[in-house]
C-alpha positions in Angstrom: -33.2 14.3 -30.5 -35.3 16.5 -28.3 -33.2 15.5 -25.3 -30.0 16.8 -26.9 -31.7 20.0 -28.1 -32.8 20.6 -24.5 -29.4 19.9 -23.2 -27.6 22.2 -25.5 -30.2 24.9 -24.8 -29.6 24.5 -21.0 -25.8 24.7 -21.4 -26.2 27.9 -23.5 -28.4 29.4 -20.8 -25.8 28.6 -18.1 -23.1 30.3 -20.2 -25.2 33.5 -20.1 -25.1 33.6 -16.2 -22.6 36.2 -15.0 -19.4 34.6 -13.7 -19.7 36.1 -10.2 -23.1 34.5 -9.9 -21.7 31.1 -11.0 -18.8 31.4 -8.5 -21.3 32.3 -5.7 -23.5 29.3 -6.5 -20.5 27.0 -6.5 -19.3 28.4 -3.1 -22.7 27.9 -1.6 -22.8 24.3 -2.9 -19.3 23.6 -1.6 -20.2 25.1 1.8 -23.3 22.9 2.0 -21.3 19.9 1.1 -18.6 20.5 3.7 -21.3 21.2 6.3 -22.9 17.9 5.4 -19.6 16.1 5.8 -19.1 17.8 9.2 -22.6 16.8 10.2 -22.2 13.1 9.4 -18.5 12.3 9.7 -18.5 11.4 13.4 -22.1 10.0 13.4 -21.0 6.3 13.5 -18.6 6.5 16.4 -20.9 8.7 18.3 -23.8 6.3 17.9 -21.6 3.4 19.0 -20.6 5.2 22.1 -24.2 6.2 22.7 -25.2 2.5 22.5 -22.3 0.9 24.4 -21.0 3.8 26.5 -17.9 6.0 26.5 -16.5 5.2 29.9 -15.1 1.9 31.3 -18.0 1.7 33.8 -20.5 1.9 30.9 -18.9 -0.4 28.3 -17.1 -2.8 30.7 -19.7 -5.6 30.2 -19.7 -5.9 26.4 -19.1 -9.4 25.1 -17.1 -10.5 22.1 -20.2 -10.2 19.8 -20.6 -6.6 20.8 -16.8 -6.1 20.4 -16.9 -7.6 16.9 -19.6 -5.2 15.9 -17.7 -2.2 17.2 -14.5 -3.3 15.4 -16.4 -4.0 12.2 -17.4 -0.3 12.0 -13.8 0.8 12.7 -12.0 -1.7 10.5 -14.4 -2.0 7.5 -16.0 1.4 7.3 -14.0 4.1 9.2 -10.4 3.0 8.6 -10.1 0.1 6.2 -6.9 1.2 4.6 -5.0 1.6 7.9 -6.5 -1.6 9.3 -5.1 -3.6 6.4 -1.7 -1.9 6.6 -1.5 -2.3 10.4 -2.5 -5.9 10.2 0.4 -6.6 7.8 2.8 -4.8 10.0 1.6 -6.7 13.1 2.5 -10.0 11.5 5.7 -8.6 10.0 6.7 -7.2 13.4 6.4 -10.6 15.0 9.2 -11.8 12.7 11.5 -9.3 14.4 11.5 -11.8 17.3 14.4 -14.1 16.8 12.7 -17.2 18.1 9.5 -16.6 16.0 11.6 -15.9 12.9 13.7 -19.0 13.5 10.7 -21.2 13.8 9.2 -19.8 10.6 12.5 -20.2 8.6 12.8 -23.8 9.7 9.2 -24.5 8.7 10.3 -23.2 5.2 7.0 -22.0 3.9 7.5 -18.4 4.9 10.8 -18.5 3.0 10.0 -20.7 0.1 6.6 -19.2 -0.7 5.9 -16.1 1.3 3.2 -15.0 -1.1 1.0 -18.0 -0.4 1.7 -17.8 3.3 0.6 -14.2 3.3 -2.6 -14.9 1.2 -3.5 -17.8 3.6 -3.0 -15.6 6.6 -5.2 -12.9 5.1 -7.9 -15.5 4.4 -8.0 -16.7 8.0 -7.9 -13.2 9.6 -10.5 -11.8 7.2 -12.9 -14.7 7.8 -12.8 -14.0 11.5 -13.5 -10.3 11.0 -16.2 -10.5 8.3 -18.1 -13.5 9.8 -19.7 -13.7 13.3 -17.2 -15.5 15.5 -19.6 -18.3 16.2 -20.5 -18.8 12.6 -19.4 -22.0 10.8 -16.9 -20.2 8.6 -15.2 -18.4 11.5 -15.1 -21.6 13.6 -13.7 -23.7 10.8 -11.1 -21.0 10.0 -9.8 -20.9 13.6 -9.7 -24.7 13.8 -7.6 -24.8 10.6 -5.1 -22.4 12.1 -5.1 -24.5 15.3 -4.3 -27.6 13.2 -1.4 -25.8 11.4 0.0 -24.6 14.7 -0.1 -28.1 16.0 2.3 -29.2 13.3 4.9 -26.7 14.4 7.0 -28.0 17.2 8.4 -25.6 19.7 5.8 -22.8 19.7 6.0 -21.1 23.1 3.1 -19.6 24.9 4.9 -16.3 25.2 5.2 -16.2 21.4 1.5 -16.7 21.0 0.6 -14.1 23.6 2.9 -11.6 22.0 1.4 -12.1 18.6 -2.1 -11.9 20.1 -1.2 -8.6 21.8 0.0 -7.2 18.5 -3.3 -8.0 16.9 -5.0 -6.2 19.9 -2.8 -3.1 19.9 -0.9 -2.5 16.7 -3.8 -1.2 14.7 -4.4 1.7 17.1 -0.8 2.8 16.9 -1.4 3.4 13.2 -4.9 4.8 13.5 -4.0 7.3 16.2 -0.9 8.5 14.2 -2.2 8.6 10.6 -6.0 8.3 10.4 -8.6 11.1 10.1 -9.6 10.6 13.7 -8.0 9.0 16.7 -9.5 5.9 18.3 -11.8 6.0 21.4 -11.3 3.9 24.5 -14.4 1.9 23.7 -12.8 0.7 20.4 -9.5 -0.2 22.2 -11.5 -2.2 24.8 -13.5 -3.9 22.1 -10.3 -5.0 20.4 -9.1 -6.5 23.6 -12.4 -8.4 24.2 -12.6 -9.7 20.6 -9.0 -10.8 20.1 -8.9 -12.3 23.6 -11.8 -14.5 22.7 -10.1 -15.5 19.4 -6.9 -16.2 21.3 -8.6 -18.6 23.8 -10.2 -20.4 20.9 -6.8 -20.8 19.3 -5.5 -22.5 22.4 -4.0 -19.7 24.4 -4.8 -20.2 28.1 -7.0 -17.4 29.4 -4.8 -17.0 32.5 -1.8 -16.2 30.3 -3.5 -13.3 28.4 -2.9 -9.8 30.0 -6.0 -8.5 31.7 -6.4 -5.2 29.9 -5.6 -3.4 26.6 -3.0 -1.3 28.5 -1.3 -4.4 29.9 -1.2 -5.9 26.4 0.7 -2.8 25.2 3.0 -3.1 28.2 3.6 -6.8 27.4 4.6 -6.0 23.9 7.2 -3.4 25.0 8.7 -5.7 27.7 8.8 -8.8 25.4 10.4 -6.8 22.5 13.0 -5.3 24.9 14.1 -8.9 25.8 13.5 -10.8 22.5 13.7 -8.5 19.5 17.3 -8.5 18.4 19.0 -8.8 15.0 19.3 -12.4 13.7 19.9 -14.1 10.4 16.4 -15.6 10.6 14.7 -12.2 11.0 16.8 -10.8 8.2 15.9 -13.7 5.9 12.2 -13.2 6.6 12.5 -9.5 5.9 14.2 -10.1 2.6 11.4 -12.5 1.5 8.6 -10.0 2.6 10.3 -7.1 0.8 10.5 -9.2 -2.4 6.9 -10.0 -2.0 5.9 -6.4 -1.7 8.1 -5.4 -4.6 6.6 -8.1 -6.8 3.3 -6.2 -6.7 4.9 -2.9 -8.1 6.5 -1.8 -11.4 10.3 -2.0 -11.0 10.8 1.8 -11.1 8.6 2.2 -8.0 10.3 -0.5 -5.9 13.2 1.4 -4.3 10.8 4.1 -3.1 8.3 1.7 -1.8 10.9 -0.3 0.1 12.2 2.9 1.7 8.6 3.8 2.7 8.2 0.3 4.2 11.4 0.9 6.3 10.1 4.4 7.2 7.1 3.0 9.0 9.4 0.7 11.1 10.7 2.0 14.4 14.5 1.7 15.1 14.1 -1.5 17.1 12.5 -3.5 14.2 14.8 -1.9 11.6 17.7 -3.2 13.6 16.3 -6.7 13.9 15.8 -6.9 10.2 19.2 -5.0 9.5 17.4 -2.4 7.4 18.6 1.2 6.9 16.3 4.2 6.1 17.6 6.2 3.1 17.3 10.0 3.9 19.6 12.0 1.7 19.0 10.9 -1.9 15.8 11.6 -3.9 14.1 8.5 -2.6 15.0 9.5 0.9 13.7 13.0 0.6 10.4 11.8 -0.8 10.1 9.3 2.1 11.1 11.5 5.0 10.0 14.9 3.9 7.1 14.5 1.5 5.4 11.3 2.8 4.6 12.7 6.3 3.0 15.8 4.7 1.0 13.6 2.3 -0.3 11.5 5.1 -1.3 14.5 7.1 -3.1 16.0 4.1 -4.9 12.7 3.4 -6.1 12.6 7.0 -7.4 16.2 6.8 -9.1 15.6 3.4 -10.9 12.5 4.6 -12.0 14.2 7.8 -13.3 17.4 6.2 -14.1 16.5 2.6 -15.3 12.9 2.4 -18.7 11.5 3.5 -18.7 8.4 5.7 -18.4 5.0 3.9 -21.6 3.1 4.1 -20.8 -0.2 2.3 -18.4 -2.9 3.4 -15.8 -3.8 0.8 -16.5 -7.1 -1.0 -13.6 -9.4 -0.2 -14.9 -12.9 -0.8 -17.5 -14.3 -3.3 -18.7 -17.9 -3.4 -18.1 -20.0 -6.5 -21.1 -20.9 -8.7 -21.4 -24.3 -7.1 -21.1 -22.9 -3.6 -18.3 -25.4 -2.7 -15.4 -22.9 -2.6 -14.8 -19.2 -2.1 -13.1 -16.7 -4.4 -11.0 -13.8 -3.2 -12.2 -10.8 -5.3 -10.2 -8.2 -3.4 -6.5 -9.2 -3.1 -3.6 -7.2 -2.0 -0.4 -9.0 -3.0 -0.7 -11.9 -5.3 -4.0 -13.2 -6.9 -4.2 -16.4 -4.9 -7.8 -17.8 -5.0 -8.9 -15.0 -7.3 -11.4 -15.9 -10.1 -10.0 -16.1 -13.6 -12.5 -14.2 -15.7 -12.2 -12.2 -18.9 -12.4 -9.0 -16.8 -9.8 -10.1 -14.2 -7.4 -11.2 -16.9 -7.9 -8.5 -19.6 -9.7 -5.6 -17.9 -7.9 -2.2 -17.2 -6.2 -3.4 -14.0 -5.1 -6.6 -15.7 -3.7 -4.7 -18.7 -1.8 -2.4 -16.3 -0.4 -5.5 -14.5 0.6 -7.2 -17.8 2.3 -4.0 -19.0 4.7 -4.1 -16.0 5.1 -7.9 -15.8 2.9 -8.3 -12.7 0.8 -11.3 -11.7 -2.8 -11.7 -13.0 -5.3 -14.3 -11.9 -4.9 -17.8 -13.5 -4.5 -21.5 -12.8 -1.1 -20.8 -11.2 -2.8 -19.0 -8.4 -5.5 -21.6 -7.5 -8.2 -19.8 -9.4 -10.8 -22.4 -8.6 -11.0 -20.8 -5.1 -10.4 -22.3 -1.6 -12.1 -24.5 0.9 -11.4 -23.3 4.4 -10.5 -26.8 5.7 -7.8 -27.0 3.0 -6.2 -23.5 3.3 -2.5 -23.8 4.4 -0.4 -26.9 5.1 -0.5 -27.9 1.4 -4.2 -28.5 1.6 -3.7 -31.7 3.6 -5.7 -33.1 6.5 -8.9 -31.2 5.8 -10.8 -34.2 7.2 -9.4 -33.4 10.7 -11.2 -30.0 10.6 -14.4 -31.5 9.3 -14.2 -34.0 12.2 -14.3 -31.2 14.7 -17.1 -29.5 12.9 -19.2 -32.7 12.8 -18.6 -33.2 16.6 -19.8 -29.6 17.2 -23.0 -30.3 15.2 -23.7 -33.1 17.6 -23.3 -30.9 20.7 -19.5 -31.5 21.3 -16.7 -29.0 21.7 -16.5 -26.9 18.4 -12.7 -26.4 18.8 -9.6 -28.4 19.0 -5.9 -27.7 19.4 -5.2 -31.1 17.8 -3.0 -32.3 20.6 -0.9 -29.1 21.0 -2.5 -28.6 24.4 -2.8 -31.7 26.6 -5.7 -30.6 28.8 -7.8 -28.2 26.8 -10.3 -27.6 29.6 -7.7 -25.7 31.5 -7.5 -23.1 28.7 -10.7 -21.5 30.0 -13.3 -19.8 27.9 -15.3 -22.0 25.6 -13.1 -25.0 26.3 -14.1 -25.0 30.0 -17.7 -25.7 29.0 -16.8 -29.2 27.8 -15.5 -31.9 30.0 -12.1 -33.4 29.4 -9.6 -32.9 26.7 -10.6 -33.0 23.1 -9.9 -36.5 21.7 -9.0 -35.3 18.2 -5.3 -35.5 17.4 -3.4 -34.0 14.5 -1.8 -37.4 13.8 -3.1 -39.5 11.0 
């Protein structure tokens, strides 16, 4: 009772303060806050450049472990929203290549269940980013992708190199255009070093990978000029991806969101997907006139009014028995999300139910996932465990499962082990 009496007394005292004084105090507090933001906003990137260098001569010797640390700051703390968005667009852009789209359509999964394919891809890529590249989880994740790739006949090296170059470069196109600050050369070089290492471990020969970040960007442009053309395969993939995105939104928001999706595509990829940007109606005006202003205002607000993020978003959480992993932060559909009272009936779940959107449940594999079973219908997990067991005994920790005949020629970590890996994808 004494607490409330004191509180009401304090409020009454505040009301007696002259309005100009209150305004002056608020202005001083706002100024101090903005000064604090200005003081700390660039601290992280400045400290990273101080540690690793800001010129090629200074940071030219960083290894993939350093590179992963640099990218973790950028992707998880400085620009997580644009990292997720650009990652989605990197994979979507690859389907603008006729041969890649044709391969995916014939494999059926991207067409029959794009939601699960998307969720599995997010699991793999996030495991590589969140966990040290030499950790058991990252190694197992890469091996699982290698196994899945070994089941697709007809994958060309140029397709793999192109997709790798997108992972290296695409995020910086977005950050430099829409984020609160532009990237620095150190971060671009770190992206090249990290993803190059991932690419080698996925069975891309080191000699085939462009030698610099700039050469990767050039490779993308040249490859797209030759290979990105309209095709029924790319169009079919685009239709499935758009339906997937729309399934996460109330029906009244879908036309606007689809046009926003098209807005972010350049003319070349729009043409390959046979998509047209609406510009004259209400949806078109919001997209082409209001959206660019909103993005600019967001960047300015984050730069000048928001303190730096200090905690990494929680994406995965082990199940109680520790055997599987739950996805606690999901973007599209709730694959692998835990089915709890809160996730099914909390505020977000009630919103989703009100508009007929998906909520976690048994339909979405709510028991969680095992890395060795993600993708490919959960089959052949024993092949992945076989490689992991061999690694524990001092053998090569990776395999292309027969996709590459002589893995030692790949370079990188494969060159440290004699002969080709004996593990085949065949049962």
